[in-house]
N, C-alpha and C positions, 0 to 999 in steps of 0.2 A: 254279156252285160247284166242280164237279169239274175244269173245264178248267185251273185254276191249280195243281192238285195233281199232284205227280210220280207217275209210274207205279209201281205196286207191283212189287217184285222179290222173289224168294225170299230173298235176303240180308237185305233190310229186314224181311221177315216173321220170319225166324229170330231176328234181333236183338230184335224186339218180343216174341216168344214167350219168349225167355230173360230179358228184362227183367221180364216179368210173373211168370215162375217165380222170379226172385230176390226179388220182393216177397212170395212165398209161402214163402221159405226153401228153395226147390228148386233151388239153384244147381248141384247135381250133374247136372241135366238136360243141361247143355252138353257135358260129357264122357261122360256115361253112355249107356246103350243102352235106357233105359226107353221103353216104348211110351206114346204119348199119344193120347187119344181126341179126336175133333172132333165136336161135336154138329152134324149136317148134316141139314137138312130137305129139301134140294133147291132151296130158294130161292137167289137170286143171292148173297146175303151169305155164307151158311154153305158153299155149294158152292165159292165162290172161296177162302175160308179153307182148306177141305180140300185143294184142289189146290195152293195155295201152300205150305201146311204140309208136304205130302208131298214137294214139290220141295226145301224147305229142310231137312227132316229125313228123308231117304229111308229107307224101311224101318221107320219108327218110328210112323207115323200109321195110326189105325184110324177110319174113319167110323162113327158111331153115329147111327142114325135112330130117333126115337121115333114110333111110329104111335099117335096119340091115339084113333083111331077115331071122330072127331067129324064127319068128312065121308065120303061114299060112296067118294071116290077116294083116301082116305089110304093104303090098302094098296097100290094100284097105284102111287102116287107113291113109296112106300118101295122098291118093287121096281125102279122106274126109277132111283132113286138108286143102288141096288146094282149095276145094269147099267153105269151111267156110270162108277162107281168101279172096277168089275172091268175095264173097258176100259183103265183107267190103272194097273192092278196095285195098287190101294189096297184093303186089306181092309175089309170092311163088315159090320155086324150091325144087325138091326132089333129094337127092344124094343117090345112091345105093351102099351098101357095097358088092362089088363083091368078088368072089373067095371062097375057102373052109373056113368053119366056125369052130371055136374051139369047142372042146368037154369038156374042163376043163377051169376053171377061166373065165367063159363066160362073166360075167358082166364087169370085168376089160378089157378084150380084146375088147368088144364092145365099151366101153368108149374110149379106145385108138383109135379105128378105127373111131369113130364119130369125135373126135377132129382132126384127120388126114384129114378126108374128108372136114370138115369145114375150116380148115386152108388152104388147097389147093384151095378150091373154092373161099374163100375171097381173097387170093393172086392173083388168075387169074382175078377176077372181080374188083380189086382195092378197096375192102371194108376193112377198117382198123380194125374193131372190130366186134366181135360177142357177143351178150348178151345171158346169160343163166339165168334160173329162180331159181337158188339155193336160198333157203330162210332160215329163222331162224330155222325151224324144221330140215332142212338138216344139219345145223351147229351142232345142238345138237346130231343128229344121228351119224354124222361123229366123233364127240368127243367121244361118248360112244364106238363106234366100235374100234377106235384107242386106247382108254384107256384099253379095254379088251385085246389088243395085246401088251400092255406094251410100247406104243410109248413114245418117249421123248418129250421135249418141242416143237420142230418144228412140230412134228406130231399132237400134241394136239391143237396147235394154230388154230384159226378160219380159215375157208376157205377164201383165200384172195379175196378182191373185184376186183382185176385186176391181170392178169398174162399173159405173152407172150407165144405164141406157136412157135414151131421151124421155121415156115415159115414167122414169123413176125406179124401175126395176134394177136390182143389182145383179151383175153376173159374178158368181163366185167360182174360183178355180182351185179346188183343194188338193189337186194331184200334181202340182207342178214339180214336186221333188220325187215323184213316183215314176218308175220305169214302165214302159209298155209291157215288158215280159211279166211284171208283177200282176198286172191287170188280167192278162190271159191266164195266169196260174190261178188267180182267184176264181175265174169262171170254171176252169177245169175242176177245181176242188169242189165246186157246187154242182157239177154235172150239167152246166148250162152251155148250150151251143150259142153261136152268134152268126151274124151275117157278114160276109166279106163284100165290101163295096168295090166293084171293078175299077172305079175312078181312082182308087188309091194306087193302082198299078199302071194307070194310063200316063205314059211319060210325055204326053203333050202338055201336061200340067207340071209347073215348076216343082211343086212339093213332091210329086212322085219321083222325079229325077233326083232331088236332094235326098229323099228317103233311101233310094237305092244306093246312092253314094255313101251314106252313113253306114248302111248295112255291110258294105265292103271294107270298112275301116276296122282298126284294132278295137278290142273290147273296151268299153267305158269311155270311148271318145265322146259320145253324146252327153254323158254325165259331165265331162270336163267342159264341153262347150256350154252346157246349161249353167254350170257354175260361173263361167266367165260372163255370161249374160246377166246373171244375178248381181255380179260385182258392178257391171255397167248400170244396172237399174238403180243400185244404191248411189252411184255417182250422179245419175240423172235426177234422183230425188233431191240431192244436195243442190244441184243447179236450180231446180224448180223453187226450192226454198229461198235461194238468193234472189232470183228474179222477182218473186212475190214481194220481197222486202224492197227491192230496187224500185218497183212500180209504186208501192205505197209511199215511198219517200219522195217521189218526184211528180206524180200525176195528180192533178185536181180537175174538177169540172171547170170549163171556161166560163167566166162571168158573162152573163147576158146571152149565152148560147148553150142551152142544155144538151145539144147534140154534139158538142165539141169537148176535147180534152186540152188541158194546158200544162206545159212543163215550164216552170219558172226559170230554171237554170239549165239551159240547153247543153252547155258544155259538160256540166257535171253528169247529166243524164247520158251523154254519148261517150264519156271518157271511162269506159268499162271494158273488160275483155269481150272479144267479138261474139262469143256464144251467148253471153249475158245480154248483149245489145240485140242480137238477132231475135232472141226469144222475147225480149221486151217490146221490140217493134211489132213482132207478130201479135203479141197480146193487145197492143193498141189497135191494130188493124181488125182483130177479131171483135173488139168492143164496138167499133163504129163503122167498119167497112161493110161493103155490100157484096163482095165476091163470095161465091159458094165454095171455091177451092182455095186452100191455104197457099200463100206464096211460097216458092221454093227458096232454098238457102242462097242460091246465087242472086236471086232477085232482092232478097233482104240485104245481102252484102252490098249490092249497088245502091240501094236506098241509104244504107248507113254511110257509105262513102260520100254520097251527095250531101247528106245532112251535115257531116263533119266539115264539108266545104262551105256550108251556109246556104245551100241551094234548096229551093222548094222542090217537092217531088210528090208523085202519087203512086200508090200501090194498093191493090186489093180493094179499091173503092174508098180509100182514105187519102186525104190531102194533108201533107206535112208542110207547114208554112212557118219558117223562122220569122220571128218578130222581135227585133232587138236581141236581148239576151235570152228570150223565151222561145218556145216552140209550140205552135198551135197544131192540133190534129183534128181535122174536120171531115164530115162526110163529103165525098168528092162531088156528088151531084149538085149542080147549081153554084159551086164555089169557085169556078174558074174565073 
């Protein structure tokens, strides 16, 4: 797969970083002097991104390692990354995940903690964005994992090149069209070793099993899967565009009740394709509901069926109450 891919250059990486920044509305990064963080674990992918980013934006890159404390060697590995980067005059900081560690859903919890720590550090330091080394093979692996779980269009769509974190930091992913082999060759060309994370081969984790499956397939399969995921991402963006306009056309604040929403023409709001309605209902729930977890597709389908029959229903902490030709959506608490 990697032999047919062109070599990575600092110029190409700079262009990819600025393209991802433009998706986040951070066009000023091209002319500015803002520092950028790179999430670097010491693995081949993140280490290659750190070196290439530092070459493409000299003096503006800071390597940030999160020590999750989940393995005995994690602190020593973070120190090794700091030494490697110091040898190349790249600033580095280590953030430590303090407190009790999970015993279940470990990778997801660690990922959430990592982004939380990165977000907080960037906010404190005035760093607008953190770069991550997600690449084309990651896109293919994520697609297959979500496909096996029956994910819908939004879940199957490609990993986005830019997304905001709760604290305002942007995550930028400039390598989504880059193959893993290209990153390893970039390190080899610079004489830079890297750290192999044993969890990447531990098949009790879904991703490790999917990674092995892809490695056994014909050349460039990961590239083709990643391309399919990008096509789905484009379709998903189109649906998001339609949903935003559907909501703007139908939803207003309910008079006399600042905590409620009103839809004047219930039938017009409901008489749309199922996917548009599911997402519109979910958006209403997210605006005024109290549930921490988003309702699933089957729950939204049942809600939509009931509303089309003119029935009142609750979901996710929101009460949907038909009133004549209109539909009111209220916080559930105290409204029964």
